[in-house]
C-alpha positions in Angstrom: 88.7 -80.5 -94.2 91.0 -80.5 -91.5 91.2 -77.7 -89.1 94.6 -77.1 -89.5 97.3 -77.7 -92.0 99.3 -79.3 -89.4 98.5 -83.2 -88.3 97.9 -83.8 -84.3 100.8 -86.0 -83.9 99.6 -88.8 -81.4 102.4 -90.7 -80.1 101.4 -94.7 -79.7 98.8 -96.3 -81.5 97.9 -98.7 -79.2 94.1 -98.4 -77.4 95.1 -94.4 -76.1 96.4 -93.3 -79.4 93.6 -95.1 -81.3 91.0 -93.2 -79.4 92.9 -90.2 -79.4 92.9 -90.6 -83.5 89.0 -91.3 -83.3 88.3 -88.2 -81.5 90.6 -86.2 -83.3 89.1 -87.4 -86.9 85.8 -86.6 -85.1 86.5 -83.1 -84.5 87.9 -82.1 -87.7 91.4 -83.0 -87.2 94.0 -84.8 -89.0 96.0 -87.2 -86.5 99.0 -88.8 -87.7 99.8 -91.8 -85.3 103.5 -92.8 -84.8 104.1 -96.0 -83.2 107.7 -97.6 -82.3 106.1 -101.5 -82.2 105.3 -103.0 -86.1 101.2 -103.2 -85.2 99.3 -100.6 -84.2 98.1 -102.7 -80.8 100.6 -101.2 -78.2 101.6 -103.3 -75.8 98.9 -106.2 -75.6 100.5 -108.6 -77.1 103.3 -108.5 -74.5 101.2 -109.2 -71.6 100.9 -112.5 -70.0 99.2 -115.2 -72.2 96.3 -116.2 -70.0 95.4 -112.0 -69.4 91.5 -112.0 -69.3 89.9 -108.8 -69.0 88.3 -107.6 -66.1 85.3 -106.2 -67.9 82.9 -108.0 -69.8 82.6 -107.5 -73.9 80.0 -105.2 -74.5 81.8 -102.3 -72.4 85.3 -102.8 -73.7 85.0 -102.1 -77.9 85.5 -99.0 -79.2 83.3 -96.9 -80.5 81.6 -98.2 -83.9 83.3 -101.3 -83.3 81.6 -103.6 -80.2 83.7 -106.9 -79.7 81.9 -109.7 -81.8 80.2 -112.6 -79.9 78.5 -112.9 -76.4 78.5 -109.4 -75.2 78.9 -110.9 -71.4 82.0 -112.8 -72.3 85.6 -111.4 -70.3 87.6 -111.3 -74.0 91.2 -112.5 -73.5 94.4 -111.0 -74.7 94.7 -111.9 -78.5 91.2 -110.7 -78.9 92.2 -107.5 -77.5 94.8 -107.7 -80.1 92.8 -108.4 -82.9 90.1 -105.9 -82.2 92.5 -103.2 -82.0 94.5 -104.7 -85.5 90.9 -104.5 -87.1 89.8 -101.2 -85.4 93.2 -99.4 -86.5 92.7 -100.4 -89.9 88.8 -99.0 -89.9 90.1 -95.6 -88.7 91.2 -94.6 -92.2 93.8 -92.4 -90.0 97.4 -92.3 -91.2 100.1 -94.8 -89.1 103.4 -95.2 -89.1 104.8 -98.2 -87.4 108.3 -98.6 -86.7 108.4 -94.9 -86.0 110.4 -94.1 -82.6 110.3 -90.1 -81.5 113.4 -89.3 -79.9 111.7 -85.9 -78.9 109.6 -83.0 -79.1 110.5 -79.3 -78.8 108.6 -75.7 -78.9 108.4 -73.7 -82.7 106.8 -71.3 -81.8 102.9 -72.2 -81.3 103.6 -75.3 -82.5 105.6 -78.1 -81.6 108.1 -80.2 -83.8 108.4 -83.9 -83.2 111.5 -85.4 -84.1 111.6 -89.2 -85.0 115.1 -91.2 -84.3 115.2 -91.7 -88.0 116.1 -87.8 -88.5 112.8 -86.5 -90.0 111.1 -84.0 -88.1 107.4 -83.3 -88.0 105.7 -80.4 -87.7 102.4 -80.5 -84.8 99.8 -78.4 -84.6 99.1 -80.3 -81.3 100.7 -83.3 -80.1 99.3 -86.0 -77.8 101.5 -88.3 -75.7 99.7 -91.6 -75.6 102.8 -94.1 -75.7 101.8 -96.1 -72.6 104.0 -97.4 -69.9 104.3 -100.7 -70.2 107.9 -100.2 -71.2 108.5 -98.8 -67.7 107.9 -101.4 -65.2 108.2 -99.8 -61.7 110.2 -101.8 -59.2 110.2 -100.2 -55.3 113.7 -100.1 -53.9 113.9 -102.7 -51.5 117.7 -103.1 -49.2 119.8 -106.0 -50.4 118.4 -106.7 -53.7 122.5 -106.5 -54.9 123.1 -109.7 -52.9 120.1 -111.7 -53.6 121.3 -114.8 -55.6 117.8 -115.7 -57.1 115.9 -114.3 -59.8 114.0 -111.1 -59.9 111.5 -110.4 -62.5 108.6 -107.7 -62.9 104.7 -109.1 -64.2 105.7 -107.0 -67.4 108.4 -110.3 -68.2 105.9 -112.8 -67.5 104.1 -115.2 -69.6 103.0 -118.5 -68.1 103.7 -120.1 -65.1 105.8 -123.3 -67.0 109.2 -121.6 -66.1 108.4 -121.2 -62.4 107.7 -124.9 -61.4 108.6 -126.2 -58.6 109.8 -122.9 -57.4 109.5 -120.8 -54.3 107.9 -117.5 -55.5 107.2 -114.5 -54.3 104.7 -112.4 -56.0 104.6 -108.6 -55.0 101.3 -106.5 -55.2 97.7 -106.2 -54.8 96.3 -105.3 -57.4 94.0 -107.1 -60.0 97.2 -108.4 -62.1 99.3 -109.9 -59.0 96.5 -111.4 -57.3 95.8 -113.7 -60.6 99.5 -114.2 -61.6 100.0 -115.2 -58.2 96.9 -117.8 -57.9 98.0 -119.0 -61.6 101.5 -119.9 -60.2 100.4 -121.3 -57.1 99.1 -124.5 -58.9 102.6 -125.2 -60.5 104.7 -123.3 -57.5 105.1 -122.9 -54.0 103.5 -118.9 -53.8 103.2 -116.2 -51.1 101.5 -113.0 -52.5 103.6 -110.1 -50.1 101.4 -106.9 -49.8 101.3 -103.9 -47.6 98.0 -104.3 -46.5 95.5 -107.0 -47.2 94.0 -107.4 -50.2 90.7 -105.0 -51.2 88.0 -107.3 -53.4 85.1 -106.2 -55.5 82.8 -108.7 -56.8 82.6 -109.2 -60.1 79.1 -109.7 -60.0 76.0 -108.0 -58.1 72.6 -108.8 -58.3 72.9 -111.1 -61.4 74.9 -108.3 -63.3 78.6 -107.5 -63.8 80.3 -104.6 -61.5 80.7 -103.0 -64.6 76.9 -102.1 -65.0 76.4 -100.8 -61.8 79.7 -98.9 -62.1 77.9 -97.5 -65.3 74.5 -96.9 -63.8 75.5 -95.6 -60.7 78.4 -92.9 -62.7 80.8 -94.6 -60.4 83.1 -95.1 -63.3 83.2 -91.4 -63.8 84.7 -90.4 -60.2 87.7 -88.3 -60.1 90.6 -89.9 -58.7 90.7 -87.8 -55.2 87.0 -89.2 -54.7 88.1 -93.0 -55.4 91.2 -92.6 -53.0 88.2 -91.7 -50.2 86.5 -94.8 -51.3 89.3 -97.0 -51.4 93.2 -97.2 -50.2 94.0 -98.8 -53.1 93.0 -100.7 -56.5 90.3 -103.1 -55.4 90.7 -106.7 -57.0 87.6 -107.7 -59.1 86.9 -111.4 -57.8 84.1 -113.8 -58.6 84.8 -115.6 -55.6 88.1 -117.7 -56.3 90.9 -115.2 -55.1 89.5 -114.4 -51.9 88.5 -117.5 -50.8 92.1 -118.9 -52.0 93.8 -116.2 -49.9 91.5 -116.6 -46.9 92.0 -120.5 -47.1 95.8 -120.1 -47.6 95.6 -121.7 -50.5 97.6 -118.7 -52.0 99.4 -117.5 -48.4 99.4 -113.5 -48.3 102.2 -112.2 -46.0 102.9 -108.4 -45.3 105.8 -107.5 -48.0 109.7 -108.5 -46.9 111.7 -105.7 -45.5 114.9 -106.7 -47.5 116.2 -109.2 -49.3 119.3 -111.4 -48.3 121.9 -113.8 -50.5 119.4 -116.7 -50.5 116.2 -115.1 -50.2 114.2 -112.3 -48.8 113.7 -111.2 -45.0 109.9 -110.8 -43.3 108.7 -108.4 -40.9 110.0 -109.5 -37.5 113.3 -110.6 -38.7 112.8 -114.0 -40.4 114.5 -115.2 -43.3 113.2 -117.5 -46.1 115.2 -119.1 -49.2 113.1 -117.8 -52.0 113.7 -118.5 -56.1 112.0 -116.0 -57.5 110.8 -112.7 -56.5 107.8 -111.4 -59.0 106.9 -108.3 -58.6 103.5 -106.9 -60.1 104.2 -103.5 -58.8 102.7 -101.4 -61.8 104.2 -99.3 -64.5 105.1 -95.7 -64.7 104.5 -93.9 -68.0 107.4 -93.8 -70.7 107.6 -90.1 -71.8 111.3 -89.8 -72.5 110.8 -87.8 -75.3 109.3 -85.3 -73.5 112.1 -84.3 -70.9 114.1 -81.8 -72.8 110.9 -80.2 -73.8 110.7 -79.1 -69.7 106.8 -80.8 -69.4 107.8 -83.7 -67.2 108.8 -83.6 -63.1 111.6 -84.5 -61.8 110.7 -88.1 -61.3 109.7 -88.1 -65.2 105.9 -88.0 -64.5 103.9 -85.4 -66.9 102.8 -82.0 -65.5 99.1 -82.2 -66.1 95.5 -81.3 -64.9 93.1 -84.3 -66.4 95.3 -84.9 -69.3 96.6 -81.3 -70.5 99.4 -80.3 -69.8 99.9 -77.3 -67.7 103.4 -76.6 -69.2 102.8 -76.4 -72.6 99.7 -75.4 -74.4 98.9 -78.0 -77.4 100.1 -80.7 -75.6 98.0 -83.6 -74.1 98.0 -87.2 -72.7 96.3 -90.0 -72.9 96.7 -93.4 -70.9 97.6 -92.3 -67.9 96.5 -94.2 -65.1 93.5 -92.3 -63.3 94.0 -89.4 -65.7 90.5 -88.3 -65.0 88.6 -91.1 -63.4 88.9 -94.4 -62.2 88.1 -96.0 -65.9 90.7 -93.8 -67.4 93.7 -95.8 -69.2 91.3 -98.8 -69.8 89.3 -99.7 -72.8 86.2 -98.7 -71.6 87.3 -94.9 -70.4 89.8 -94.0 -72.7 87.7 -93.0 -75.4 85.8 -90.7 -72.3 89.6 -89.3 -72.2 90.3 -88.9 -75.8 87.3 -86.6 -76.3 87.9 -84.4 -73.3 91.7 -84.2 -74.3 90.9 -83.5 -78.3 88.0 -81.0 -77.4 90.3 -79.1 -75.4 93.0 -79.6 -78.1 90.6 -78.4 -80.7 89.3 -75.3 -78.8 93.0 -74.0 -78.6 93.3 -75.0 -82.1 90.3 -72.7 -83.2 91.6 -69.7 -80.8 94.6 -69.7 -83.1 
């Protein structure tokens, strides 16, 4: 029997929402997942074709459903999509796909979730797990409006073929930026533009994948503040090919350009270079417009929370926020820990009434 008559409404049925649903059911709550897409797989089908997990299969499965096959392999995008689809079916939770949330309002000690189709769902608690893929971040760089080339975000990137033979600048220093730039360099003239030298973390140490050591040494659980003291940014996991490519100038790296001009970019020092495409791999921001009128976000649209629990509204939580609680937050291997923490805290609130 459920702890409350109303469901815990989870907005989003990707990896974070599904993890939240499992945690809710384990805590004696009834989850209702509302997914805007047509499948409970989140944004995974929209990632670039060659995307490969940085964590081996043994660390990337969901509770009760490990990845099939070699546990030391690195699953590709479509395997993850299939895995999420199967997991959603196995949960037995109520999942409404094709359902967009328009807003959330306070209703006494409960929250009302208003759907774009007109229905209102009374919720015992709400977990925002809608991710950030639909809200790509592109920094403001002077002169963009005059640039005659193409500007894209990696969210729009699928394969290197459309860029063949072009002069391309990839902006970013994270895993996706380096992986995509390296892939593009096989067919295009590519420069990786970063604010500082790229930091690399060897994928394998002592015969084990780095995730073995992250777990053994509990580094995966480090709070974000501690992580920031260890690294000035997120390190790129590397088998050796990326660092070699950059150091050998197979994939040249330069300090990020300071401006666009009509034909290309202006590098630090004033050098102007014609460029066909600038591809930003500069991350994403949480996509939570349905919480803006509730007063749960700051002026930049970011959630006001502590470790995934709203600091503005009881019974409101978040899943899938980058570095929400640790280095592994918002990853397949870590989101379940966040889900147990957030759902556990919400369940205690509900028991207190």
